[in-house]
All heavy atoms as TSV, in Angstrom:
chain	resi	resn	atom	element	x	y	z
A	1	MET	N	N	31.765	170.998	186.077
A	1	MET	CA	C	31.179	170.661	187.431
A	1	MET	C	C	32.227	169.693	188.059
A	1	MET	O	O	32.654	168.709	187.525
A	1	MET	CB	C	29.865	170.103	187.287
A	1	MET	CG	C	29.282	169.787	188.632
A	1	MET	SD	S	27.557	169.186	188.618
A	1	MET	CE	C	26.672	170.693	188.536
A	2	THR	N	N	32.681	170.129	189.225
A	2	THR	CA	C	33.640	169.314	189.963
A	2	THR	C	C	32.843	168.166	190.618
A	2	THR	O	O	31.614	168.263	190.866
A	2	THR	CB	C	34.429	170.133	190.987
A	2	THR	OG1	O	33.520	170.627	191.975
A	2	THR	CG2	C	35.086	171.256	190.357
A	3	GLN	N	N	33.617	167.214	191.182
A	3	GLN	CA	C	33.018	166.118	191.800
A	3	GLN	C	C	32.326	166.538	193.145
A	3	GLN	O	O	31.239	166.105	193.436
A	3	GLN	CB	C	34.021	165.027	192.255
A	3	GLN	CG	C	33.418	163.791	192.903
A	3	GLN	CD	C	34.533	162.714	193.292
A	3	GLN	OE1	O	35.609	162.836	192.857
A	3	GLN	NE2	N	34.009	161.723	193.986
A	4	ASN	N	N	32.815	167.585	193.743
A	4	ASN	CA	C	32.266	168.043	195.037
A	4	ASN	C	C	30.968	168.804	194.714
A	4	ASN	O	O	29.973	168.718	195.396
A	4	ASN	CB	C	33.135	169.038	195.756
A	4	ASN	CG	C	34.248	168.292	196.574
A	4	ASN	OD1	O	34.198	167.068	196.727
A	4	ASN	ND2	N	35.388	169.006	196.834
A	5	ASN	N	N	30.859	169.528	193.638
A	5	ASN	CA	C	29.810	170.292	193.195
A	5	ASN	C	C	28.621	169.224	192.853
A	5	ASN	O	O	27.456	169.499	193.217
A	5	ASN	CB	C	29.970	171.169	192.083
A	5	ASN	CG	C	30.715	172.414	192.410
A	5	ASN	OD1	O	30.950	172.680	193.562
A	5	ASN	ND2	N	31.261	173.006	191.431
A	6	ALA	N	N	29.019	168.137	192.102
A	6	ALA	CA	C	27.995	167.195	191.811
A	6	ALA	C	C	27.407	166.472	192.980
A	6	ALA	O	O	26.335	166.147	193.119
A	6	ALA	CB	C	28.686	166.125	190.724
A	7	GLN	N	N	28.352	166.210	193.964
A	7	GLN	CA	C	27.948	165.553	195.153
A	7	GLN	C	C	26.988	166.404	195.976
A	7	GLN	O	O	25.956	166.007	196.608
A	7	GLN	CB	C	29.191	165.148	195.978
A	7	GLN	CG	C	29.015	164.232	197.141
A	7	GLN	CD	C	30.291	163.808	197.741
A	7	GLN	OE1	O	31.187	164.565	197.879
A	7	GLN	NE2	N	30.395	162.605	198.192
A	8	ASP	N	N	27.328	167.711	196.055
A	8	ASP	CA	C	26.467	168.719	196.778
A	8	ASP	C	C	25.101	168.793	196.171
A	8	ASP	O	O	24.124	168.774	196.862
A	8	ASP	CB	C	27.128	170.067	196.803
A	8	ASP	CG	C	28.320	170.113	197.735
A	8	ASP	OD1	O	28.546	169.194	198.590
A	8	ASP	OD2	O	29.114	171.069	197.453
A	9	LEU	N	N	25.016	168.842	194.770
A	9	LEU	CA	C	23.758	168.872	194.052
A	9	LEU	C	C	22.975	167.573	194.396
A	9	LEU	O	O	21.825	167.746	194.642
A	9	LEU	CB	C	24.047	168.976	192.566
A	9	LEU	CG	C	22.849	169.009	191.655
A	9	LEU	CD1	C	21.832	170.074	192.079
A	9	LEU	CD2	C	23.189	169.056	190.142
A	10	PHE	N	N	23.590	166.464	194.332
A	10	PHE	CA	C	22.906	165.185	194.633
A	10	PHE	C	C	22.198	165.227	195.957
A	10	PHE	O	O	21.146	164.949	196.149
A	10	PHE	CB	C	23.865	163.980	194.385
A	10	PHE	CG	C	23.201	162.714	194.909
A	10	PHE	CD1	C	22.277	162.113	194.056
A	10	PHE	CD2	C	23.488	162.096	196.144
A	10	PHE	CE1	C	21.784	160.886	194.494
A	10	PHE	CE2	C	22.992	160.967	196.473
A	10	PHE	CZ	C	21.951	160.381	195.656
A	11	LEU	N	N	23.065	165.730	196.872
A	11	LEU	CA	C	22.523	165.710	198.357
A	11	LEU	C	C	21.362	166.737	198.572
A	11	LEU	O	O	20.450	166.393	199.238
A	11	LEU	CB	C	23.756	166.045	199.273
A	11	LEU	CG	C	24.702	165.037	199.425
A	11	LEU	CD1	C	25.955	165.470	200.288
A	11	LEU	CD2	C	24.215	163.660	199.984
A	12	GLU	N	N	21.470	167.850	197.761
A	12	GLU	CA	C	20.362	168.739	197.886
A	12	GLU	C	C	19.093	168.231	197.173
A	12	GLU	O	O	17.982	168.433	197.758
A	12	GLU	CB	C	20.802	170.128	197.194
A	12	GLU	CG	C	21.775	170.861	197.885
A	12	GLU	CD	C	22.190	172.118	197.283
A	12	GLU	OE1	O	21.415	172.771	196.529
A	12	GLU	OE2	O	23.315	172.539	197.332
A	13	LEU	N	N	19.333	167.541	196.107
A	13	LEU	CA	C	18.148	166.975	195.360
A	13	LEU	C	C	17.440	165.835	196.164
A	13	LEU	O	O	16.165	165.769	196.271
A	13	LEU	CB	C	18.522	166.320	194.007
A	13	LEU	CG	C	19.001	167.394	192.961
A	13	LEU	CD1	C	19.514	166.761	191.660
A	13	LEU	CD2	C	17.741	168.295	192.647
A	14	VAL	N	N	18.285	164.943	196.837
A	14	VAL	CA	C	17.596	163.887	197.556
A	14	VAL	C	C	16.984	164.461	198.879
A	14	VAL	O	O	16.116	163.730	199.510
A	14	VAL	CB	C	18.500	162.668	197.826
A	14	VAL	CG1	C	18.986	162.123	196.538
A	14	VAL	CG2	C	19.701	163.198	198.704
A	15	ALA	N	N	17.262	165.674	199.300
A	15	ALA	CA	C	16.665	166.170	200.440
A	15	ALA	C	C	15.344	166.797	200.198
A	15	ALA	O	O	14.532	167.107	201.142
A	15	ALA	CB	C	17.646	167.268	201.049
A	16	ILE	N	N	14.937	166.953	198.918
A	16	ILE	CA	C	13.679	167.532	198.506
A	16	ILE	C	C	12.612	166.407	198.573
A	16	ILE	O	O	12.779	165.492	197.883
A	16	ILE	CB	C	13.666	168.232	197.164
A	16	ILE	CG1	C	14.753	169.336	197.086
A	16	ILE	CG2	C	12.329	168.650	196.711
A	16	ILE	CD1	C	14.990	169.839	195.710
A	17	PRO	N	N	11.657	166.547	199.494
A	17	PRO	CA	C	10.605	165.512	199.547
A	17	PRO	C	C	9.718	165.497	198.227
A	17	PRO	O	O	9.372	166.576	197.773
A	17	PRO	CB	C	9.867	165.927	200.831
A	17	PRO	CG	C	9.981	167.328	200.947
A	17	PRO	CD	C	11.364	167.660	200.358
A	18	SER	N	N	9.542	164.322	197.617
A	18	SER	CA	C	8.702	164.202	196.609
A	18	SER	C	C	8.210	162.765	196.440
A	18	SER	O	O	8.930	161.726	196.682
A	18	SER	CB	C	9.430	164.576	195.329
A	18	SER	OG	O	10.501	163.629	194.984
A	19	ASN	N	N	6.978	162.500	196.058
A	19	ASN	CA	C	6.449	161.225	195.743
A	19	ASN	C	C	6.478	161.012	194.225
A	19	ASN	O	O	6.543	161.948	193.523
A	19	ASN	CB	C	4.877	161.181	196.193
A	19	ASN	CG	C	4.839	161.366	197.739
A	19	ASN	OD1	O	5.616	160.829	198.492
A	19	ASN	ND2	N	3.808	162.045	198.216
A	20	SER	N	N	6.439	159.751	194.000
A	20	SER	CA	C	6.441	159.428	192.593
A	20	SER	C	C	5.221	160.036	191.790
A	20	SER	O	O	4.190	160.084	192.335
A	20	SER	CB	C	6.215	157.843	192.335
A	20	SER	OG	O	6.324	157.519	191.074
A	21	GLY	N	N	5.692	160.784	190.674
A	21	GLY	CA	C	4.594	161.487	189.925
A	21	GLY	C	C	4.407	162.874	190.454
A	21	GLY	O	O	3.730	163.683	189.808
A	22	GLN	N	N	5.125	163.346	191.429
A	22	GLN	CA	C	4.981	164.640	191.899
A	22	GLN	C	C	6.434	165.255	192.147
A	22	GLN	O	O	6.742	165.706	193.231
A	22	GLN	CB	C	4.294	164.646	193.283
A	22	GLN	CG	C	2.889	164.033	193.225
A	22	GLN	CD	C	2.181	164.004	194.606
A	22	GLN	OE1	O	2.847	164.044	195.641
A	22	GLN	NE2	N	0.843	163.797	194.530
A	23	GLU	N	N	7.088	165.334	191.029
A	23	GLU	CA	C	8.545	165.802	191.060
A	23	GLU	C	C	8.646	167.280	190.679
A	23	GLU	O	O	9.842	167.714	190.358
A	23	GLU	CB	C	9.445	164.916	190.251
A	23	GLU	CG	C	9.561	163.500	190.689
A	23	GLU	CD	C	8.383	162.566	190.111
A	23	GLU	OE1	O	7.645	163.020	189.268
A	23	GLU	OE2	O	8.354	161.389	190.449
A	24	GLN	N	N	7.565	167.978	190.618
A	24	GLN	CA	C	7.685	169.449	190.203
A	24	GLN	C	C	8.638	170.276	190.934
A	24	GLN	O	O	9.422	171.037	190.349
A	24	GLN	CB	C	6.278	170.119	190.305
A	24	GLN	CG	C	6.249	171.467	189.630
A	24	GLN	CD	C	6.668	171.562	188.181
A	24	GLN	OE1	O	6.160	170.733	187.363
A	24	GLN	NE2	N	7.541	172.403	187.760
A	25	GLU	N	N	8.694	170.090	192.239
A	25	GLU	CA	C	9.663	170.939	193.051
A	25	GLU	C	C	11.127	170.580	192.646
A	25	GLU	O	O	11.902	171.467	192.616
A	25	GLU	CB	C	9.424	170.712	194.521
A	25	GLU	CG	C	10.305	171.549	195.427
A	25	GLU	CD	C	9.997	171.407	196.862
A	25	GLU	OE1	O	8.984	170.730	197.270
A	25	GLU	OE2	O	10.741	171.928	197.689
A	26	ILE	N	N	11.439	169.378	192.324
A	26	ILE	CA	C	12.791	168.932	191.953
A	26	ILE	C	C	13.089	169.570	190.525
A	26	ILE	O	O	14.193	170.104	190.258
A	26	ILE	CB	C	12.904	167.431	191.918
A	26	ILE	CG1	C	12.900	166.941	193.453
A	26	ILE	CG2	C	14.262	167.007	191.347
A	26	ILE	CD1	C	12.898	165.430	193.561
A	27	MET	N	N	11.998	169.417	189.633
A	27	MET	CA	C	12.349	169.939	188.369
A	27	MET	C	C	12.537	171.456	188.361
A	27	MET	O	O	13.419	172.125	187.712
A	27	MET	CB	C	11.162	169.612	187.410
A	27	MET	CG	C	11.019	168.198	187.019
A	27	MET	SD	S	9.822	167.746	185.776
A	27	MET	CE	C	8.302	168.437	186.519
A	28	THR	N	N	11.800	172.129	189.169
A	28	THR	CA	C	11.957	173.637	189.243
A	28	THR	C	C	13.350	173.966	189.957
A	28	THR	O	O	14.035	174.836	189.374
A	28	THR	CB	C	10.849	174.259	190.239
A	28	THR	OG1	O	9.624	173.925	189.699
A	28	THR	CG2	C	11.030	175.714	190.469
A	29	TYR	N	N	13.820	173.163	190.861
A	29	TYR	CA	C	15.087	173.352	191.494
A	29	TYR	C	C	16.239	173.255	190.407
A	29	TYR	O	O	17.011	174.011	190.261
A	29	TYR	CB	C	15.422	172.409	192.690
A	29	TYR	CG	C	16.696	172.634	193.201
A	29	TYR	CD1	C	16.947	173.599	194.220
A	29	TYR	CD2	C	17.810	171.880	192.729
A	29	TYR	CE1	C	18.120	173.780	194.813
A	29	TYR	CE2	C	19.025	171.984	193.352
A	29	TYR	CZ	C	19.211	173.019	194.414
A	29	TYR	OH	O	20.385	173.193	194.932
A	30	ILE	N	N	16.177	172.162	189.628
A	30	ILE	CA	C	17.145	171.816	188.563
A	30	ILE	C	C	17.171	172.941	187.511
A	30	ILE	O	O	18.187	173.439	187.047
A	30	ILE	CB	C	16.844	170.480	187.944
A	30	ILE	CG1	C	17.101	169.367	189.095
A	30	ILE	CG2	C	17.622	170.244	186.676
A	30	ILE	CD1	C	16.722	167.963	188.588
A	31	GLN	N	N	15.962	173.393	187.122
A	31	GLN	CA	C	15.838	174.465	186.043
A	31	GLN	C	C	16.536	175.735	186.596
A	31	GLN	O	O	17.277	176.406	185.876
A	31	GLN	CB	C	14.450	174.672	185.665
A	31	GLN	CG	C	13.775	173.602	184.856
A	31	GLN	CD	C	12.388	173.770	184.624
A	31	GLN	OE1	O	11.624	174.505	185.361
A	31	GLN	NE2	N	11.973	173.195	183.471
A	32	THR	N	N	16.349	176.094	187.904
A	32	THR	CA	C	16.861	177.216	188.480
A	32	THR	C	C	18.417	177.012	188.591
A	32	THR	O	O	19.094	178.058	188.252
A	32	THR	CB	C	16.278	177.480	189.844
A	32	THR	OG1	O	14.793	177.656	189.628
A	32	THR	CG2	C	16.790	178.803	190.476
A	33	PHE	N	N	18.867	175.937	188.912
A	33	PHE	CA	C	20.306	175.658	189.207
A	33	PHE	C	C	21.051	175.834	187.923
A	33	PHE	O	O	22.180	176.462	187.949
A	33	PHE	CB	C	20.493	174.229	189.735
A	33	PHE	CG	C	21.957	173.855	190.071
A	33	PHE	CD1	C	22.470	174.325	191.241
A	33	PHE	CD2	C	22.688	173.226	189.166
A	33	PHE	CE1	C	23.907	173.878	191.478
A	33	PHE	CE2	C	24.001	172.803	189.360
A	33	PHE	CZ	C	24.632	173.258	190.579
A	34	PHE	N	N	20.469	175.203	186.790
A	34	PHE	CA	C	21.232	175.332	185.563
A	34	PHE	C	C	20.773	176.581	184.737
A	34	PHE	O	O	21.451	176.959	183.837
A	34	PHE	CB	C	21.063	174.022	184.676
A	34	PHE	CG	C	21.695	172.838	185.370
A	34	PHE	CD1	C	20.996	171.885	185.982
A	34	PHE	CD2	C	23.164	172.780	185.124
A	34	PHE	CE1	C	21.738	170.760	186.517
A	34	PHE	CE2	C	23.738	171.708	185.692
A	34	PHE	CZ	C	23.054	170.604	186.355
């Protein structure tokens, strides 16, 4: 993973709205990404 890819992934993750304890959408995104 290049620095640009890591940076893009980070920006996509922080754009997903989630409250503490409700991170299912982020977990699903990460599982799909990898």
